[in-house]
LOKOL-768375 format. One record per atom (N, C-alpha, C, CB): y, z, x. Coordinates in steps of 0.1 Angstrom, whole numbers, padded with zeros to 4 digits, always signed. Glycine has a CB too. Layout:
<atoms>
YZX;...
</atoms>
This chain:
<atoms>
+1037+0608+2559;+1022+0608+2555;+1016+0620+2548;+1014+0607+2567;+1021+0633+2556;+1017+0644+2550;+1024+0649+2536;+1016+0653+2560;+1036+0644+2535;+1044+0644+2523;+1037+0638+2512;+1057+0638+2525;+1034+0625+2514;+1027+0617+2504;+1013+0623+2500;+1026+0604+2510;+1006+0628+2507;+0993+0635+2504;+0995+0649+2496;+0986+0637+2517;+1006+0656+2500;+1010+0669+2492;+1013+0664+2478;+1023+0676+2499;+1022+0654+2475;+1026+0650+2465;+1014+0645+2455;+1036+0641+2469;+1004+0638+2461;+0994+0633+2453;+0984+0646+2448;+0987+0622+2462;+0984+0656+2457;+0976+0666+2454;+0983+0674+2442;+0974+0676+2467;+0996+0675+2442;+1003+0682+2433;+1002+0675+2418;+1017+0683+2438;+1002+0662+2421;+1003+0655+2408;+0986+0656+2402;+1009+0637+2412;+0977+0657+2410;+0964+0658+2405;+0962+0672+2398;+0954+0656+2414;+0969+0681+2404;+0967+0694+2399;+0973+0697+2386;+0971+0703+2407;+0985+0688+2384;+0991+0688+2373;+0984+0682+2361;+1002+0684+2375;+0979+0670+2365;+0969+0662+2355;+0958+0671+2351;+0963+0649+2360;+0949+0677+2359;+0941+0688+2357;+0943+0698+2347;+0939+0693+2368;+0955+0705+2350;+0960+0716+2342;+0961+0710+2328;+0974+0721+2348;+0967+0696+2324;+0969+0690+2313;+0957+0688+2308;+0976+0678+2314;+0948+0683+2313;+0933+0679+2306;+0925+0692+2304;+0923+0669+2316;+0927+0703+2310;+0920+0718+2306;+0927+0722+2295;+0921+0730+2318;+0940+0719+2293;+0948+0724+2281;+0943+0717+2269;+0963+0720+2283;+0942+0702+2272;+0938+0696+2260;+0923+0697+2256;+0941+0682+2262;+0915+0701+2268;+0900+0705+2264;+0901+0717+2255;+0890+0708+2278;+0908+0727+2260;+0909+0740+2253;+0913+0737+2238;+0920+0751+2260;+0925+0729+2238;+0930+0727+2221;+0919+0721+2215;+0943+0717+2218;+0910+0712+2221;+0901+0705+2212;+0890+0712+2208;+0896+0695+2219;+0886+0720+2218;+0875+0732+2216;+0880+0741+2202;+0875+0744+2233;+0891+0747+2205;+0897+0756+2194;+0897+0748+2182;+0911+0762+2197;+0902+0736+2181;+0901+0728+2168;+0889+0727+2162;+0905+0716+2171;+0878+0724+2170;+0865+0723+2165;+0861+0735+2160;+0858+0719+2173;+0863+0746+2167;+0859+0759+2161;+0866+0762+2147;+0862+0770+2172;+0878+0759+2149;+0885+0761+2135;+0880+0754+2124;+0899+0758+2135;+0876+0741+2125;+0870+0733+2114;+0858+0738+2112;+0870+0719+2116;+0849+0742+2121;+0835+0748+2116;+0836+0761+2110;+0826+0750+2126;+0846+0770+2113;+0846+0782+2106;+0853+0778+2090;+0855+0794+2115;+0861+0768+2092;+0867+0765+2077;+0856+0759+2068;+0879+0755+2077;+0845+0751+2075;+0835+0747+2068;+0825+0757+2063;+0830+0739+2075;+0824+0767+2071;+0815+0780+2069;+0820+0787+2056;+0818+0791+2082;+0833+0790+2058;+0839+0796+2048;+0839+0790+2034;+0850+0798+2052;+0842+0775+2033;+0840+0768+2021;+0827+0768+2016;+0843+0756+2022;+0816+0766+2024;+0803+0766+2020;+0801+0782+2014;+0794+0761+2033;+0805+0792+2020;+0804+0806+2014;+0807+0806+2001;+0812+0815+2019;+0821+0802+2000;+0829+0804+1987;+0821+0794+1976;+0845+0799+1990;+0817+0784+1979;+0808+0775+1970;+0797+0782+1965;+0804+0763+1977;+0788+0789+1974;+0778+0796+1972;+0778+0808+1961;+0775+0801+1984;+0791+0814+1963;+0796+0825+1957;+0800+0820+1941;+0809+0831+1967;+0806+0809+1940;+0808+0805+1928;+0797+0803+1920;+0815+0796+1928;+0788+0796+1928;+0774+0789+1920;+0767+0803+1916;+0762+0779+1932;+0769+0813+1924;+0761+0827+1922;+0767+0833+1908;+0765+0839+1935;+0780+0832+1909;+0788+0837+1897;+0785+0831+1883;+0802+0836+1900;+0784+0815+1884;+0782+0808+1874;+0766+0812+1869;+0784+0793+1878;+0757+0813+1877;+0744+0817+1872;+0744+0829+1867;+0735+0816+1882;+0753+0840+1872;+0751+0853+1866;+0759+0851+1853;+0757+0864+1874;+0768+0844+1849;+0775+0843+1837;+0764+0836+1827;+0789+0833+1840;+0755+0826+1833;+0746+0820+1825;+0735+0827+1818;+0741+0812+1831;+0729+0838+1829;+0718+0847+1828;+0724+0858+1818;+0714+0853+1843;+0738+0863+1819;+0741+0871+1809;+0743+0867+1796;+0750+0877+1813;+0747+0853+1794;+0749+0846+1779;+0734+0846+1775;+0757+0827+1779;+0723+0844+1784;+0711+0841+1776;+0705+0857+1773;+0699+0829+1787;+0708+0865+1782;+0704+0879+1779;+0710+0884+1765;+0708+0889+1791;+0722+0881+1764;+0728+0884+1751;+0723+0878+1740;+0741+0883+1751;+0722+0864+1741;+0715+0858+1729;+0701+0863+1727;+0714+0844+1729;+0692+0864+1738;+0680+0872+1733;+0679+0885+1726;+0672+0874+1743;+0691+0894+1733;+0692+0905+1727;+0696+0906+1712;+0701+0911+1735;+0704+0896+1708;+0708+0893+1695;+0696+0888+1685;+0719+0881+1696;+0688+0880+1692;+0677+0876+1685;+0667+0888+1683;+0671+0865+1692;+0666+0897+1694;+0657+0909+1691;+0662+0916+1681;+0656+0918+1702;+0674+0920+1681;+0683+0928+1671;+0681+0922+1657;+0698+0927+1675;+0680+0910+1654;+0679+0904+1643;+0665+0906+1637;+0683+0891+1644;+0654+0903+1647;+0642+0904+1645;+0638+0918+1641;+0635+0898+1656;+0643+0928+1649;+0641+0943+1647;+0645+0946+1633;+0650+0952+1656;+0657+0944+1627;+0661+0943+1614;+0654+0939+1605;+0670+0937+1614;+0648+0925+1606;+0637+0921+1596;+0624+0929+1595;+0633+0906+1600;+0620+0935+1611;+0609+0944+1607;+0612+0957+1601;+0602+0946+1618;+0625+0962+1603;+0628+0975+1596;+0628+0971+1580;+0643+0982+1600;+0633+0962+1576;+0631+0959+1560;+0620+0956+1556;+0639+0949+1556;+0610+0950+1566;+0596+0950+1560;+0589+0960+1559;+0587+0942+1565;+0591+0970+1568;+0585+0982+1569;+0590+0991+1557;+0586+0988+1582;+0603+0989+1553;+0610+0995+1540;+0601+0991+1530;+0625+0991+1537;+0600+0977+1529;+0592+0972+1516;+0579+0977+1516;+0591+0955+1515;+0571+0977+1527;+0558+0982+1527;+0558+0997+1522;+0552+0981+1540;+0567+1005+1528;+0565+1018+1523;+0566+1019+1508;+0574+1027+1530;+0576+1012+1502;+0578+1011+1488;+0566+1008+1480;+0588+1003+1484;+0560+0997+1485;+0548+0991+1479;+0537+1002+1480;+0543+0978+1486;+0534+1009+1489;+0526+1019+1491;+0528+1030+1481;+0527+1024+1505;+0540+1034+1479;+0543+1044+1470;+0541+1041+1454;+0555+1048+1473;+0543+1026+1453;+0542+1021+1441;+0527+1021+1437;+0549+1009+1441;+0518+1016+1447;+0507+1017+1444;+0497+1030+1443;+0504+1009+1452;+0504+1039+1449;+0498+1054+1449;+0502+1058+1434;+0506+1065+1461;+0515+1057+1429;+0516+1060+1415;+0507+1053+1403;+0530+1058+1413;+0506+1040+1408;+0497+1032+1398;+0484+1037+1399;+0495+1018+1402;+0478+1039+1410;+0464+1044+1409;+0462+1060+1402;+0458+1045+1425;+0472+1066+1405;+0472+1081+1397;+0475+1078+1383;+0484+1093+1402;+0483+1070+1377;+0484+1069+1366;+0471+1062+1358;+0497+1062+1364;+0465+1054+1366;+0453+1047+1358;+0441+1059+1360;+0447+1029+1366;+0441+1068+1371;+0430+1076+1372;+0432+1087+1361;+0429+1083+1386;+0446+1090+1359;+0449+1102+1347;+0445+1095+1335;+0466+1107+1346;+0448+1084+1332;+0445+1077+1319;+0428+1076+1318;+0452+1060+1319;+0419+1073+1327;+0407+1072+1328;+0401+1085+1324;+0404+1068+1339;+0407+1096+1330;+0400+1109+1331;+0403+1115+1318;+0404+1119+1344;+0414+1113+1312;+0416+1120+1300;+0413+1111+1287;+0430+1124+1300;+0408+1099+1289;+0404+1087+1279;+0417+1086+1269;+0388+1091+1270;+0429+1085+1278;+0441+1085+1270;+0442+1072+1263;+0455+1088+1278;+0450+1070+1250;+0451+1059+1243;+0462+1050+1251;+0456+1063+1228;+0470+1056+1258;+0481+1049+1263;+0477+1043+1277;+0494+1058+1264;+0481+1032+1281;+0479+1026+1295;+0491+1018+1299;+0466+1015+1296;+0496+1024+1311;+0508+1019+1314;+0507+1007+1324;+0515+1030+1320;+0514+0995+1322;+0515+0984+1331;+0527+0982+1337;+0511+0972+1325;+0528+0984+1352;+0541+0983+1356;+0544+0969+1358;+0543+0992+1370;+0556+0965+1354;+0562+0952+1357;+0568+0948+1369;+0571+0950+1348;+0573+0961+1376;+0580+0959+1387;+0571+0964+1401;+0595+0966+1385;+0560+0959+1403;+0553+0962+1416;+0559+0959+1429;+0541+0957+1414;+0571+0950+1429;+0576+0947+1441;+0567+0939+1451;+0579+0959+1446;+0561+0929+1446;+0553+0922+1454;+0539+0926+1457;+0560+0922+1463;+0537+0938+1453;+0522+0944+1455;+0512+0935+1446;+0522+0961+1449;+0518+0933+1433;+0509+0927+1424;+0516+0914+1417;+0504+0937+1413;+0508+0905+1415;+0512+0891+1409;+0517+0895+1395;+0499+0881+1408;+0530+0892+1390;+0534+0897+1376;+0529+0886+1367;+0550+0900+1374;+0519+0888+1359;+0513+0880+1351;+0516+0884+1334;+0499+0880+1356;+0523+0898+1333;+0523+0901+1319;+0532+0892+1312;+0528+0915+1318;+0528+0888+1300;+0536+0879+1292;+0539+0887+1279;+0529+0866+1289;+0551+0889+1277;+0555+0899+1266;+0551+0892+1254;+0570+0903+1266;+0554+0880+1250;+0550+0875+1238;+0535+0875+1235;+0555+0860+1238;+0527+0875+1245;+0513+0876+1243;+0509+0890+1236;+0506+0874+1256;+0515+0898+1244;+0512+0914+1240;+0517+0916+1225;+0522+0926+1251;+0529+0910+1222;+0534+0911+1208;+0526+0904+1199;+0546+0907+1207;+0521+0892+1203;+0511+0886+1193;+0497+0893+1192;+0508+0872+1198;+0494+0898+1204;+0482+0908+1201;+0484+0918+1193;+0476+0914+1212;+0496+0925+1193;+0499+0937+1185;+0500+0932+1168;+0515+0944+1191;+0504+0919+1167;+0505+0915+1153;+0490+0913+1148;+0514+0903+1150;+0483+0906+1156;+0469+0900+1149;+0457+0911+1152;+0463+0885+1155;+0459+0921+1160;+0449+0930+1161;+0440+0927+1173;+0441+0930+1149;+0435+0935+1181;+0425+0934+1190;+0413+0942+1187;+0431+0936+1202;+0401+0936+1186;+0389+0944+1183;+0390+0953+1171;+0386+0951+1195;+0397+0949+1161;+0398+0958+1150;+0408+0969+1152;+0384+0964+1147;+0417+0968+1160;+0427+0979+1164;+0440+0971+1163;+0423+0987+1180;+0451+0979+1161;+0466+0975+1161;+0470+0979+1173;+0475+0980+1151;+0478+0968+1181;+0485+0972+1194;+0498+0971+1192;+0481+0964+1206;+0506+0981+1197;+0520+0980+1196;+0524+0982+1210;+0527+0991+1186;+0538+0976+1212;+0541+0974+1224;+0555+0984+1227;+0543+0958+1226;+0556+0991+1235;+0567+1001+1238;+0571+1002+1253;+0563+1015+1234;+0579+1010+1257;+0585+1009+1270;+0588+1025+1273;+0599+1000+1270;+0586+1030+1287;+0591+1039+1291;+0603+1039+1298;+0583+1044+1297;+0608+1053+1305;+0623+1051+1310;+0625+1045+1321;+0630+1063+1312;+0614+1039+1329;+0615+1031+1339;+0616+1016+1335;+0605+1034+1347;+0615+1013+1323;+0615+0999+1320;+0601+0993+1320;+0624+0993+1330;+0590+1001+1321;+0576+0994+1321;+0571+0993+1307;+0565+1003+1330;+0563+0983+1305;+0558+0982+1293;+0544+0989+1291;+0557+0967+1290;+0543+0996+1279;+0533+1004+1276;+0525+0998+1263;+0540+1018+1274;+0514+0995+1264;+0505+0991+1252;+0498+1001+1246;+0496+0981+1256;+0500+1007+1234;+0493+1016+1225;+0482+1011+1215;+0503+1023+1217;+0471+1014+1217;+0462+1010+1208;+0460+1023+1197;+0449+1006+1216;+0461+1017+1186;+0460+1024+1173;+0450+1022+1163;+0470+1023+1166;+0441+1029+1161;+0428+1026+1150;+0435+1026+1136;+0415+1040+1149;+0437+1014+1129;+0443+1013+1116;+0433+1017+1106;+0448+0999+1113;+0419+1015+1110;+0409+1019+1099;+0408+1034+1096;+0396+1014+1103;+0411+1040+1108;+0406+1054+1106;+0413+1063+1117;+0389+1055+1106;+0426+1068+1113;+0434+1075+1124;+0427+1088+1131;+0447+1080+1118;+0418+1093+1123;+0410+1105+1128;+0400+1102+1139;+0403+1112+1116;+0396+1088+1141;+0386+1085+1151;+0396+1083+1164;+0377+1071+1148;+0388+1087+1175;+0395+1086+1188;+0391+1071+1194;+0389+1099+1198;+0401+1065+1200;+0397+1053+1207;+0385+1053+1218;+0409+1048+1213;+0382+1043+1221;+0371+1043+1230;+0379+1044+1246;+0361+1028+1227;+0373+1049+1254;+0380+1051+1266;+0380+1039+1275;+0373+1062+1273;+0391+1037+1283;+0393+1025+1290;+0381+1024+1300;+0407+1023+1297;+0376+1012+1301;+0366+1008+1312;+0370+1013+1324;+0364+0995+1313;+0360+1011+1333;+0365+1014+1348;+0370+1004+1353;+0354+1017+1357;+0380+1006+1363;+0389+0994+1370;+0383+0988+1379;+0401+0998+1376;+0386+0976+1380;+0381+0966+1390;+0389+0972+1404;+0385+0949+1385;+0382+0970+1414;+0387+0974+1427;+0399+0969+1432;+0379+0970+1436;+0402+0954+1426;+0412+0946+1432;+0424+0943+1421;+0406+0931+1437;+0422+0951+1408;+0430+0948+1399;+0438+0960+1394;+0422+0941+1389;+0450+0958+1387;+0458+0970+1383;+0454+0973+1369;+0473+0968+1385;+0448+0963+1360;+0442+0966+1348;+0427+0965+1348;+0447+0958+1337;+0422+0975+1340;+0408+0976+1337;+0401+0966+1330;+0405+0987+1331;+0387+0962+1333;+0381+0951+1328;+0380+0955+1312;+0368+0948+1335;+0377+0968+1307;+0377+0971+1294;+0391+0970+1285;+0372+0985+1294;+0401+0969+1293;+0413+0970+1286;+0415+0957+1277;+0424+0972+1296;+0422+0956+1265;+0422+0948+1257;+0431+0937+1261;+0424+0953+1245;+0440+0939+1273;+0447+0930+1280;+0441+0925+1291;+0459+0936+1283;+0428+0927+1294;+0424+0922+1306;+0421+0907+1307;+0413+0930+1310;+0421+0901+1297;+0421+0887+1297;+0434+0879+1301;+0417+0883+1284;+0446+0888+1298;+0459+0880+1301;+0465+0887+1313;+0469+0881+1288;+0461+0898+1318;+0467+0903+1328;+0458+0908+1341;+0475+0914+1322;+0461+0901+1352;+0452+0903+1364;+0461+0907+1375;+0444+0891+1367;+0464+0918+1376;+0476+0921+1389;+0468+0925+1400;+0488+0935+1385;+0467+0917+1411;+0460+0922+1423;+0467+0932+1431;+0458+0913+1431;+0459+0942+1437;+0465+0950+1447;+0460+0947+1459;+0463+0962+1445;+0471+0943+1470;+0469+0938+1481;+0474+0949+1491;+0476+0925+1481;+0466+0950+1504;+0474+0960+1513;+0487+0954+1518;+0464+0965+1528;+0495+0961+1523;+0508+0958+1529;+0508+0946+1538;+0514+0971+1536;+0499+0944+1546;+0500+0932+1555;+0487+0925+1553;+0504+0935+1571;+0485+0911+1556;+0473+0904+1553;+0463+0909+1566;+0477+0888+1551;+0451+0913+1562;+0443+0921+1570;+0434+0907+1578;+0433+0933+1561;+0433+0895+1573;+0426+0887+1581;+0433+0872+1577;+0409+0889+1577;+0427+0863+1583;+0433+0849+1579;+0425+0843+1565;+0429+0838+1593;+0412+0849+1566;+0406+0845+1551;+0413+0850+1539;+0392+0852+1549;+0419+0862+1542;+0427+0869+1531;+0439+0861+1527;+0431+0883+1536;+0445+0855+1536;+0458+0847+1536;+0454+0835+1528;+0464+0843+1552;+0444+0828+1532;+0439+0814+1525;+0436+0819+1511;+0423+0806+1532;+0427+0829+1508;+0424+0834+1496;+0437+0837+1485;+0417+0848+1498;+0447+0845+1491;+0459+0846+1484;+0467+0834+1481;+0465+0854+1490;+0468+0825+1491;+0474+0812+1486;+0468+0804+1475;+0476+0803+1496;+0454+0803+1476;+0445+0794+1468;+0446+0800+1454;+0430+0793+1473;+0446+0813+1454;+0444+0822+1440;+0457+0822+1434;+0439+0838+1444;+0467+0827+1441;+0480+0831+1434;+0492+0821+1437;+0485+0846+1440;+0493+0815+1448;+0505+0806+1452;+0502+0791+1447;+0507+0806+1468;+0491+0785+1450;+0488+0773+1447;+0488+0771+1431;+0475+0770+1453;+0484+0778+1422;+0487+0776+1408;+0502+0776+1405;+0480+0787+1399;+0510+0781+1412;+0525+0781+1411;+0531+0768+1416;+0532+0792+1419;+0525+0761+1421;+0530+0751+1429;+0535+0752+1443;+0539+0745+1421;+0533+0762+1448;+0539+0765+1462;+0532+0754+1472;+0535+0782+1468;+0542+0749+1480;+0538+0739+1490;+0534+0725+1483;+0525+0745+1497;+0539+0722+1470;+0535+0710+1465;+0549+0703+1462;+0526+0710+1451;+0548+0689+1461;+0562+0683+1456;+0564+0686+1439;+0562+0666+1459;+0576+0683+1435;+0579+0687+1422;+0571+0682+1411;+0591+0684+1420;+0564+0669+1415;+0556+0664+1407;+0541+0670+1406;+0557+0651+1409;+0539+0679+1415;+0527+0687+1417;+0514+0676+1419;+0525+0698+1404;+0517+0663+1426;+0507+0654+1427;+0501+0656+1441;+0513+0639+1423;+0510+0659+1451;+0505+0661+1465;+0514+0672+1473;+0505+0648+1473;+0511+0673+1484;+0514+0684+1492;+0528+0678+1497;+0502+0688+1504;+0540+0687+1498;+0551+0686+1503;+0554+0681+1515;+0554+0695+1501;+0563+0671+1521;+0562+0666+1535;+0570+0678+1544;+0569+0649+1538;+0575+0689+1540;+0578+0700+1547;+0567+0712+1550;+0589+0705+1541;+0557+0711+1541;+0548+0722+1540;+0537+0721+1553;+0540+0720+1527;+0535+0732+1559;+0526+0735+1569;+0518+0747+1567;+0531+0735+1580;+0506+0747+1574;+0496+0757+1570;+0499+0769+1578;+0482+0752+1572;+0489+0779+1581;+0490+0792+1588;+0490+0789+1602;+0479+0803+1585;+0503+0786+1607;+0506+0784+1619;+0515+0793+1626;+0510+0773+1620;+0517+0797+1639;+0524+0808+1646;+0537+0802+1646;+0518+0811+1661;+0545+0811+1651;+0561+0808+1656;+0560+0799+1667;+0571+0823+1661;+0551+0801+1677;+0552+0792+1688;+0545+0778+1685;+0545+0798+1701;+0536+0776+1677;+0533+0764+1672;+0544+0757+1664;+0522+0766+1664;+0549+0763+1655;+0561+0757+1649;+0571+0752+1658;+0567+0766+1640;+0575+0759+1669;+0585+0754+1679;+0580+0743+1686;+0590+0764+1689;+0567+0741+1688;+0562+0730+1694;+0562+0717+1684;+0548+0733+1699;+0560+0720+1674;+0561+0708+1662;+0576+0704+1662;+0556+0714+1647;+0584+0714+1664;+0601+0710+1662;+0606+0706+1675;+0610+0723+1658;+0598+0706+1686;+0605+0702+1700;+0610+0690+1700;+0596+0703+1711;+0622+0687+1705;+0628+0673+1708;+0635+0668+1695;+0616+0662+1713;+0633+0677+1683;+0638+0674+1671;+0654+0673+1671;+0632+0684+1662;+0659+0668+1662;+0675+0669+1660;+0677+0681+1649;+0681+0652+1654;+0690+0685+1650;+0695+0697+1643;+0694+0696+1628;+0710+0699+1647;+0690+0704+1623;+0686+0705+1607;+0671+0702+1604;+0695+0693+1599;+0663+0697+1613;+0649+0696+1611;+0642+0709+1608;+0642+0689+1622;+0631+0710+1598;+0626+0722+1594;+0613+0721+1590;+0633+0728+1584;+0606+0731+1587;+0592+0731+1584;+0591+0745+1576;+0582+0730+1598;+0580+0744+1567;+0577+0757+1559;+0563+0759+1565;+0577+0755+1541;+0560+0772+1568;+0547+0777+1571;+0543+0791+1565;+0546+0777+1585;+0529+0792+1563;+0524+0804+1558;+0523+0814+1568;+0512+0803+1553;+0531+0824+1566;+0531+0835+1573;+0519+0842+1578;+0537+0842+1566;+0518+0847+1592;+0506+0852+1595;+0508+0868+1593;+0503+0847+1609;+0521+0873+1592;+0523+0887+1592;+0526+0893+1577;+0536+0889+1600;+0530+0885+1569;+0536+0890+1556;+0528+0881+1547;+0553+0888+1555;+0528+0888+1532;+0522+0880+1521;+0538+0870+1519;+0515+0892+1506;+0537+0859+1524;+0549+0853+1521;+0548+0839+1533;+0562+0865+1522;+0561+0835+1534;+0562+0822+1542;+0572+0825+1554;+0568+0810+1533;+0575+0814+1562;+0586+0814+1571;+0591+0799+1572;+0582+0821+1585;+0604+0798+1571;+0610+0785+1577;+0614+0785+1591;+0622+0782+1570;+0608+0777+1597;+0612+0773+1613;+0623+0762+1612;+0599+0766+1624;+0633+0764+1618;+0646+0757+1616;+0652+0753+1631;+0656+0767+1607;+0654+0741+1632;+0658+0735+1646;+0675+0735+1646;+0652+0717+1647;+0678+0745+1654;+0693+0747+1655;+0698+0740+1667;+0698+0762+1656;+0710+0742+1672;+0716+0734+1682;+0711+0741+1695;+0732+0733+1680;+0709+0753+1695;+0707+0759+1707;+0690+0761+1708;+0715+0773+1709;+0685+0764+1697;+0670+0767+1697;+0664+0769+1684;+0668+0780+1705;+0652+0772+1683;+0645+0772+1671;+0647+0786+1663;+0630+0769+1673;+0652+0786+1649;+0654+0798+1643;+0643+0799+1633;+0668+0798+1638;+0639+0813+1630;+0628+0815+1619;+0633+0824+1610;+0616+0821+1624;+0629+0821+1595;+0636+0830+1586;+0624+0834+1575;+0651+0823+1578;+0619+0846+1574;+0610+0850+1564;+0613+0848+1552;+0608+0862+1565;+0604+0844+1544;+0605+0842+1528;+0597+0855+1523;+0597+0827+1523;+0601+0862+1514;+0595+0873+1508;+0590+0868+1494;+0605+0885+1508;+0577+0871+1491;+0573+0868+1476;+0572+0882+1467;+0557+0860+1477;+0582+0885+1461;+0581+0895+1453;+0583+0893+1438;+0589+0904+1458;+0576+0900+1430;+0577+0899+1414;+0577+0884+1410;+0591+0905+1409;+0572+0875+1418;+0572+0862+1412;+0584+0854+1418;+0572+0862+1397;+0592+0860+1426;+0606+0853+1429;+0603+0851+1446;+0621+0864+1423;+0609+0841+1450;+0609+0837+1464;+0624+0839+1472;+0605+0820+1465;+0625+0848+1480;+0638+0853+1484;+0639+0855+1502;+0641+0868+1476;+0648+0851+1508;+0648+0856+1522;+0650+0870+1522;+0657+0849+1530;+0644+0876+1534;+0645+0889+1537;+0660+0890+1541;+0634+0893+1549;+0667+0902+1536;+0680+0906+1539;+0686+0908+1526;+0688+0895+1548;+0700+0914+1526;+0708+0917+1514;+0715+0903+1509;+0720+0929+1516;+0718+0905+1496;+0728+0894+1491;+0720+0880+1492;+0744+0894+1501;+0707+0879+1489;+0701+0867+1490;+0697+0862+1476;+0689+0867+1500;+0698+0849+1475;+0696+0843+1460;+0681+0843+1459;+0704+0827+1457;+0675+0847+1447;+0660+0845+1445;+0658+0832+1436;+0653+0858+1437;+0646+0827+1438;+0642+0814+1432;+0628+0817+1427;+0643+0802+1443;+0628+0808+1416;+0613+0808+1408;+0602+0800+1415;+0615+0800+1393;+0606+0791+1423;+0594+0785+1432;+0599+0783+1445;+0590+0771+1426;+0590+0780+1455;+0592+0778+1468;+0602+0765+1469;+0579+0776+1476;+0596+0757+1462;+0605+0742+1461;+0619+0745+1457;+0598+0730+1450;+0621+0753+1448;+0635+0754+1444;+0643+0761+1456;+0636+0763+1429;+0637+0771+1464;+0644+0777+1476;+0647+0765+1485;+0635+0789+1484;+0638+0757+1488;+0641+0746+1496;+0653+0735+1492;+0629+0740+1499;+0650+0733+1481;+0661+0724+1474;+0675+0730+1475;+0657+0722+1460;+0675+0744+1471;+0689+0749+1471;+0696+0751+1486;+0689+0764+1463;+0687+0753+1495;+0692+0755+1510;+0694+0739+1517;+0679+0764+1518;+0691+0730+1510;+0695+0716+1514;+0711+0715+1513;+0687+0704+1504;+0718+0724+1502;+0731+0720+1501;+0740+0734+1504;+0733+0714+1486;+0731+0745+1505;+0737+0759+1507;+0732+0764+1520;+0734+0769+1495;+0740+0768+1529;+0735+0774+1542;+0726+0786+1539;+0747+0779+1550;+0716+0787+1548;+0709+0799+1548;+0718+0811+1552;+0697+0798+1556;+0727+0810+1563;+0736+0819+1565;+0750+0814+1567;+0731+0826+1574;+0760+0821+1563;+0773+0817+1565;+0779+0814+1579;+0781+0827+1560;+0773+0824+1588;+0777+0822+1603;+0770+0811+1610;+0774+0836+1612;+0758+0808+1606;+0751+0798+1612;+0751+0783+1608;+0739+0803+1611;+0752+0783+1594;+0756+0771+1587;+0742+0763+1588;+0769+0763+1594;+0732+0770+1587;+0718+0761+1586;+0715+0753+1574;+0707+0770+1587;+0716+0741+1572;+0711+0735+1562;+0698+0726+1563;+0722+0728+1558;+0690+0726+1555;+0676+0720+1555;+0677+0705+1553;+0667+0727+1544;+0681+0697+1562;+0686+0683+1562;+0673+0674+1562;+0696+0680+1574;+0663+0677+1570;+0652+0666+1571;+0639+0673+1573;+0654+0656+1583;+0628+0673+1565;+0617+0681+1567;+0607+0674+1580;+0609+0681+1553;+0601+0683+1587;+0593+0680+1598;+0578+0678+1593;+0593+0693+1609;+0574+0667+1592;+0559+0667+1587;+0547+0670+1598;+0555+0651+1580;+0536+0665+1595;+0524+0668+1604;+0523+0659+1616;+0509+0667+1595;+0521+0665+1627;+0519+0658+1639;+0506+0649+1640;+0519+0668+1649;+0497+0654+1633;+0485+0646+1630;+0480+0646+1616;+0473+0650+1639;+0485+0634+1609;+0483+0633+1593;+0469+0633+1592;+0489+0619+1586;+0461+0630+1600;+0448+0628+1597;+0439+0642+1597;+0442+0617+1606;+0444+0651+1604;+0441+0664+1604;+0451+0675+1602;+0435+0666+1615;+0457+0675+1590;+0468+0685+1587;+0465+0699+1590;+0472+0684+1571;+0475+0707+1594;+0472+0719+1596;+0472+0729+1583;+0480+0723+1605;+0472+0723+1572;+0471+0729+1559;+0456+0726+1553;+0483+0722+1550;+0449+0721+1561;+0435+0717+1556;+0427+0728+1549;+0425+0712+1569;+0427+0739+1555;+0420+0750+1551;+0426+0756+1537;+0420+0761+1562;+0439+0753+1535;+0444+0758+1522;+0443+0748+1510;+0459+0762+1524;+0439+0735+1512;+0438+0728+1501;+0425+0720+1500;+0449+0719+1500;+0414+0725+1509;+0400+0719+1508;+0396+0720+1496;+0390+0724+1515;+0390+0710+1490;+0384+0709+1476;+0392+0707+1464;+0376+0721+1473;+0405+0705+1467;+0417+0704+1456;+0420+0689+1455;+0433+0714+1460;+0425+0685+1445;+0429+0672+1442;+0443+0669+1451;+0433+0671+1425;+0449+0679+1458;+0461+0677+1463;+0460+0671+1478;+0470+0690+1463;+0445+0671+1484;+0443+0668+1496;+0437+0654+1496;+0434+0678+1502;+0445+0646+1503;+0442+0630+1504;+0438+0629+1517;+0454+0621+1501;+0427+0625+1521;+0422+0624+1533;+0421+0608+1536;+0410+0632+1535;
</atoms>
């Protein structure tokens, strides 16, 4: 009897030891799996953080690239403004010198680099020289800089002095008393538009007569043309558009325009300089065009930049055709169809 009880106790102890060992093993397995899960989640969070860092770095580099390109445009614009101011200063000095000494020679600069609208017609000057103006004979010559010089000679009496040139208008490079005042009106503008009203006046007086913003037939406004809208407003208009969609807006910052273009990654903006009667993108080695429409047609087939391959494939019209954003530019003209 005693032997049987002892055997049972021994067997129970063996079973207890096995259960404890199994329990210990199970506990260790659970702890191991829990640790593995924690390590896996930690690795996943590190991978996600690394991916986010890469994306942030790429965005930062893109923004820095955009800023660099914009700064380059700013630098070139400032350089152009500096040249304009220097040319304007020389033009004022030349006019003041001619007015002070009542000189018979009056220089007209043909290359004012966008400061003045070039409306000198050489054939008209030659014609005036042949037919005579107010009893005088006008001959056309040029200086070493390629500027046209009109010299008035009294053919009836060479000993008589010519009348002094009349006082100059505040906004023209040619005086009202000049015999060429009827055919030349070169407006002197500040380097940057001082106000929205000044931009509207510039467009209506100088650009609209040249067909800027109109279709080739000049019967109505081009579908790609927009008014004086900001960079942000242009991006809102182009939001959700396909690649290649574009619009042309009147710039708020320069005497010119800007093309807003929908690229694959974002909207891109390109400034158009209006200099000497030509339309050209800011930057070197850019083709110049006689009209704004010619520039648009050219870049429907030729990319704006070789690296970006931007082709103007589809114009972006007005969000609200009943109230177009170019209303103030065309009010009172035959081009505005309400």
